[in-house]
C-alpha positions in Angstrom: 0.0 0.0 0.0 1.4 3.4 -1.0 1.8 6.0 1.7 1.5 9.7 0.9 4.2 12.3 1.7 3.6 16.0 1.5 7.0 17.6 0.6 7.5 21.2 1.5 9.9 22.7 -1.0 9.3 26.5 -1.4 11.8 26.7 -4.2 10.8 24.4 -7.0 11.2 24.2 -10.8 11.4 26.3 -12.9 13.3 28.2 -10.2 17.0 27.2 -10.3 17.8 26.7 -6.6 20.2 24.3 -5.0 17.9 23.4 -2.1 15.2 21.7 -4.3 17.7 19.4 -6.0 17.4 16.5 -3.6 13.7 16.4 -4.0 13.7 17.1 -7.8 16.1 14.3 -8.4 14.1 11.9 -6.1 10.7 12.4 -7.7 11.0 9.8 -10.4 11.7 7.1 -7.8 9.4 7.8 -4.8 6.6 5.6 -6.1 9.0 2.7 -6.7 9.9 2.8 -3.0 6.4 3.0 -1.6 5.6 6.7 -1.4 3.3 8.9 -3.4 4.8 12.5 -3.2 2.8 15.7 -3.2 4.7 18.9 -3.6 3.9 22.2 -1.9 5.9 25.1 -3.3 5.7 28.8 -3.9 4.5 30.2 -7.2 7.7 31.1 -9.0 6.3 34.6 -9.7 6.9 35.3 -6.0 10.4 33.9 -5.8 13.5 35.9 -6.5 15.8 33.7 -8.4 17.0 32.5 -11.8 14.4 30.7 -13.9 15.3 27.7 -16.0 12.2 26.4 -17.9 14.0 23.2 -18.8 13.9 22.2 -15.1 10.1 21.7 -15.5 10.9 18.9 -18.0 12.6 16.9 -15.2 9.5 16.7 -13.0 7.4 13.6 -13.8 4.0 14.6 -15.2 2.1 12.5 -12.6 3.4 14.4 -9.6 0.7 16.5 -7.8 2.0 20.0 -7.2 0.4 22.6 -5.0 1.5 26.1 -5.7 0.7 28.9 -3.3 1.3 32.6 -3.4 3.4 34.9 -1.1 3.5 38.5 -0.3 4.9 40.3 -3.4 8.5 41.3 -3.2 7.6 44.8 -4.4 5.4 45.3 -1.4 7.6 43.5 1.2 10.8 45.3 0.3 9.2 48.6 1.1 9.3 47.3 4.7 12.8 45.9 4.2 11.6 42.3 4.2 12.7 40.0 1.4 12.8 36.7 3.2 10.7 34.2 1.3 9.7 32.3 4.5 8.2 35.4 6.1 6.4 36.4 2.9 5.0 32.9 2.3 4.2 31.5 5.8 0.5 32.3 6.0 -0.1 31.1 2.4 1.6 27.8 3.2 -0.5 27.3 6.3 -3.7 28.1 4.3 -2.8 25.8 1.5 -2.1 22.8 3.7 -5.3 23.3 5.8 -7.3 23.5 2.6 -5.7 20.4 1.1 -6.1 18.3 4.3 -9.9 19.0 4.3 -10.3 16.5 1.4 -7.0 14.5 1.4 -4.9 12.4 3.7 -1.2 12.6 4.2 1.0 10.2 6.2 4.1 12.3 6.5 5.3 15.9 6.0 8.8 16.3 4.7 10.6 19.6 4.7 13.5 19.8 2.2 14.6 23.4 2.0 17.2 25.9 3.3 14.4 28.4 3.9 14.5 27.3 7.5 11.8 29.3 9.2 9.1 27.3 7.3 10.2 24.2 9.3 8.3 25.5 12.3 5.1 24.6 10.5 6.0 20.9 10.9 5.3 21.2 14.7 2.2 23.3 14.1 0.7 20.7 11.7 1.8 17.8 14.0 -0.1 19.4 16.8 -3.2 20.1 14.7 -3.3 17.1 12.5 -1.1 14.5 14.3 1.0 14.1 11.1 4.7 13.3 11.8 7.3 15.4 10.1 10.9 15.0 8.8 13.4 17.9 8.5 16.2 17.9 5.9 19.2 20.0 7.1 21.1 20.8 3.9 23.0 23.5 5.8 23.2 24.4 9.4 20.3 26.6 10.6 21.7 28.0 13.8 25.3 28.3 12.9 28.3 29.7 14.8 30.8 29.3 11.9 31.0 33.0 11.0 31.3 34.0 14.7 34.2 31.5 15.2 36.1 32.4 12.1 35.2 36.1 11.8 34.5 35.5 8.1 31.8 37.8 6.7 28.6 35.9 6.2 26.8 35.8 2.9 24.1 38.5 2.7 26.0 40.7 5.2 26.2 41.0 9.0 22.8 42.5 9.6 21.0 39.9 7.7 23.0 37.2 9.4 22.4 38.5 12.9 18.6 38.8 12.3 18.5 35.2 10.9 20.5 33.8 13.8 18.4 35.6 16.4 15.3 34.0 14.8 17.1 30.6 14.6 17.8 30.6 18.4 14.1 30.5 19.0 12.7 28.7 15.9 15.2 25.9 15.6 14.6 24.3 19.0 10.8 24.8 18.5 10.9 23.0 15.2 13.1 20.1 16.5 11.2 19.5 19.7 8.6 17.2 18.0 10.5 16.1 14.9 10.3 12.4 14.0 13.5 12.3 11.9 16.3 14.5 10.6 18.2 14.1 7.4 21.6 15.9 7.1 24.2 16.2 4.3 27.1 16.1 6.8 28.0 13.8 9.8 28.9 17.0 11.6 25.3 18.2 11.9 23.9 15.3 14.0 26.8 15.8 16.5 26.1 19.5 16.7 22.4 19.2 17.1 22.6 16.4 19.7 25.0 18.5 21.7 22.6 21.5 21.5 19.4 19.7 22.2 19.3 16.9 24.9 16.0 15.4 23.6 17.5 14.4 20.2 19.2 11.0 19.8 21.3 9.2 17.2 18.5 7.0 15.8 16.6 10.1 14.7 19.4 11.0 12.2 20.3 9.9 8.7 23.3 11.3 6.9 22.4 11.5 3.3 24.2 13.5 0.6 22.3 14.6 -2.5 22.0 12.1 -5.3 23.7 12.3 -8.6 21.6 13.8 -11.5 22.2 11.1 -14.1 18.8 11.7 -15.8 19.7 15.4 -16.2 22.9 14.5 -18.2 20.9 12.0 -20.2 18.5 14.8 -21.1 21.2 17.5 -21.7 22.2 16.5 -25.3 18.6 16.7 -26.5 18.1 20.2 -25.2 20.8 21.7 -27.4 21.9 24.2 -24.8 24.4 26.8 -25.9 26.2 28.1 -22.9 27.4 31.7 -23.1 30.4 31.5 -20.8 33.1 30.5 -23.3 33.7 29.0 -26.7 35.0 25.5 -26.2 36.5 25.6 -29.7 38.4 28.8 -29.5 41.8 27.1 -29.1 42.0 27.7 -25.3 41.7 25.2 -22.5 38.9 26.3 -20.2 39.0 25.3 -16.5 35.7 26.0 -14.7 34.4 26.2 -11.2 30.6 26.4 -10.9 29.0 27.4 -7.6 28.9 29.9 -4.8 32.1 31.1 -3.3 32.0 31.8 0.4 34.7 33.3 2.6 35.7 29.9 3.9 36.8 28.9 0.4 39.4 31.7 0.1 42.2 29.5 1.6 41.6 27.0 -1.2 41.4 29.6 -3.9 44.5 31.5 -2.7 46.4 28.2 -2.5 45.4 27.5 -6.1 46.3 30.9 -7.3 49.7 30.8 -5.5 50.5 27.5 -7.1 49.5 28.7 -10.6 51.5 31.9 -10.2 54.6 29.9 -9.1 54.3 27.4 -12.0 53.5 30.1 -14.5 56.7 32.0 -13.5 58.7 28.9 -14.3 56.8 27.8 -17.4 55.0 30.8 -18.9 54.4 29.1 -22.2 52.2 26.4 -20.5 49.7 29.1 -19.5 49.3 31.0 -22.8 46.2 29.0 -23.7 44.6 28.5 -20.3 41.5 30.3 -19.0 39.9 29.9 -15.6 36.1 30.7 -15.1 34.3 31.1 -11.8 30.6 31.0 -12.4 27.6 31.7 -10.1 29.8 32.8 -7.2 27.4 35.1 -5.4 24.8 34.5 -2.8 22.5 37.4 -3.7 21.0 38.0 -7.1 21.7 41.7 -6.4 25.4 41.2 -5.8 27.5 41.7 -9.0 30.9 42.3 -7.3 33.7 40.2 -8.9 35.7 39.5 -5.8 37.5 36.5 -7.3 38.7 38.6 -10.3 39.9 41.2 -7.8 41.7 38.5 -5.8 43.4 37.1 -8.9 45.0 40.5 -9.6 47.1 40.0 -6.5 48.6 36.9 -8.2 49.0 38.6 -11.6 46.4 36.2 -13.0 43.6 38.7 -13.9 44.1 38.1 -17.6 43.4 34.4 -17.3 40.7 34.5 -14.5 37.1 35.5 -15.3 34.3 35.7 -12.8 30.5 35.5 -13.5 28.9 36.4 -10.1 25.3 35.5 -10.9 23.9 32.0 -11.0 23.1 30.8 -14.6 20.3 28.5 -15.6 20.8 24.9 -14.3 21.2 23.1 -17.6 23.5 25.9 -19.0 25.7 25.2 -15.9 25.7 21.5 -16.8 26.7 22.4 -20.4 29.5 24.5 -19.1 30.8 21.5 -17.2 30.5 19.3 -20.3 32.2 21.8 -22.6 35.1 22.5 -20.2 38.5 21.0 -20.4 38.9 20.7 -16.6 36.7 21.1 -13.5 37.8 22.7 -10.2 36.0 21.7 -7.0 36.8 24.3 -4.3 36.2 23.3 -0.7 35.5 25.3 2.5 37.6 25.3 5.6 34.4 24.2 7.4 34.8 20.5 7.9 31.0 20.1 7.8 30.8 21.6 4.3 29.5 19.1 1.8 29.6 20.1 -1.9 26.6 18.5 -3.6 28.0 19.9 -6.9 30.6 17.1 -6.9 28.1 14.7 -8.7 27.5 16.8 -11.8 31.3 17.4 -12.0 31.9 13.6 -12.0 29.1 13.0 -14.5 30.6 15.6 -16.9 33.5 13.1 -17.4 36.2 15.8 -17.3 39.5 16.0 -15.5 38.8 17.1 -11.9 41.0 18.9 -9.4 39.5 19.2 -5.9 40.8 21.2 -2.9 39.0 20.0 0.2 39.0 19.8 3.9 40.2 16.3 4.9 37.0 15.5 6.7 34.7 16.5 3.9 32.5 13.7 2.6 33.4 14.7 -0.9 37.0 13.4 -0.4 35.7 9.9 0.0 33.3 10.2 -3.0 36.1 11.3 -5.4 38.7 8.8 -4.1 36.4 5.8 -3.9 35.2 6.4 -7.5 38.7 7.4 -8.8 37.0 10.4 -10.3 39.6 13.1 -9.9 42.7 14.4 -8.2 42.3 15.5 -4.6 44.3 17.8 -2.4 43.3 17.9 1.3 44.0 20.2 4.2 43.2 20.3 7.9 44.1 23.6 9.5 44.5 26.5 7.0 46.6 28.4 9.5 49.4 25.8 9.4 49.0 24.2 5.9 50.9 25.1 2.8 49.5 23.4 -0.3 51.6 25.0 -3.1 53.9 22.0 -3.7 51.2 19.4 -3.6 49.0 21.6 -5.9 51.8 22.2 -8.3 52.0 18.5 -9.0 48.3 18.2 -9.6 48.3 21.3 -11.8 50.9 19.8 -14.0 48.7 16.7 -14.3 45.8 18.9 -15.3 47.9 20.8 -17.9 49.0 17.5 -19.4 45.4 16.3 -20.1 44.5 16.4 -23.8 41.2 17.6 -25.3 40.4 13.9 -25.8 40.5 13.0 -22.1 38.8 9.8 -21.2 37.3 9.5 -17.8 38.7 6.7 -15.6 35.9 6.9 -13.0 34.8 3.6 -11.4 31.1 3.8 -12.2 30.4 0.7 -10.2 31.8 2.5 -7.1 29.7 5.5 -8.1 26.3 3.6 -7.9 25.7 4.3 -4.1 25.7 8.0 -4.9 23.0 7.9 -7.6 19.7 9.7 -7.2 17.8 6.3 -7.2 19.9 4.9 -4.4 19.7 8.1 -2.3 15.9 8.1 -2.8 15.7 4.5 -1.6 17.5 5.5 1.6 15.2 8.5 2.1 12.2 6.2 1.8 13.7 3.6 4.2 13.6 6.1 7.1 
């Protein structure tokens, strides 16, 4: 007998947002593992983000989707409120109440980084006795920026407001939760230390699944990415994803190694271009901080930054058109880069710079999918020599590179397998 799960994912296709990727990639498989999914999302007209209509093509046509409105951004920003959770909360409550008048639901599953909406799980549990599961893709209450003195994305004021709310809302949401999914093994430790009522059996560490079906679809879409011309005679190395302050050690180490190698072998770099794409947190932030940083290493003529997120399938095409892929890790050991799976599926040479405790290290090494450089404490680590060796390997790869990834070892990371584990909770 199929059970029914209501999935709360405020961001949803055609919005290109990282926090709906777990659910989007799981939708083709839920029924196979005994669950009928119903999606509750926000009408994309009320969401500030990049739209990729091709994402709609990845959602199975038989999935029931409830779209609710939110307070218009034009109105809310007059009162300095842009947060989607605050704008959408009453509409989400109304939509669920109306839906449950005529339908039954066995479980409510929140998979989002719009954390304040998670408090609705406890509200609905009290009102309808429906258990709920929370998916922590990032920390909600987070002391990382206080510990490191790194500037938080969105700025200090926004961070302080969000963390003040989190101190009240996170324990409220977790008090009655049935189960918690996390992308990093660090999160269960942190939450159990913080809240005495939580225990180990309530947690499942589950990274995102790999988007195999997206790459199968990519060729048929005839996407023309606008970042570079793959046939212009240059070799294009790419990094796709946000850049946070905690990644600057990895980037500075990379730039230092390139500068050192380029000083010795300038001819090796005459046809190399590095592209950093979608680096910014805010759609309103166009500052090119990586380009500015590259100037300190005399690399500004080979480094180009595109701060804004590009459509999802265009990003996949960038990976596929590239000649090498960079994976830049954070100095936060709990950071788990879900972008690793598209990078592997692109079948290009990969160079990754990661904290030694990152889950991504094990993924890349177990699958033999790329070259990995690890670090522990940025304050006492020098990566230049190790990186130089890996950079020479990257420079030596031809345009006809053949992936040596162990695809059998990659199977545990597929979207289908990750969905099976979600459904087994």
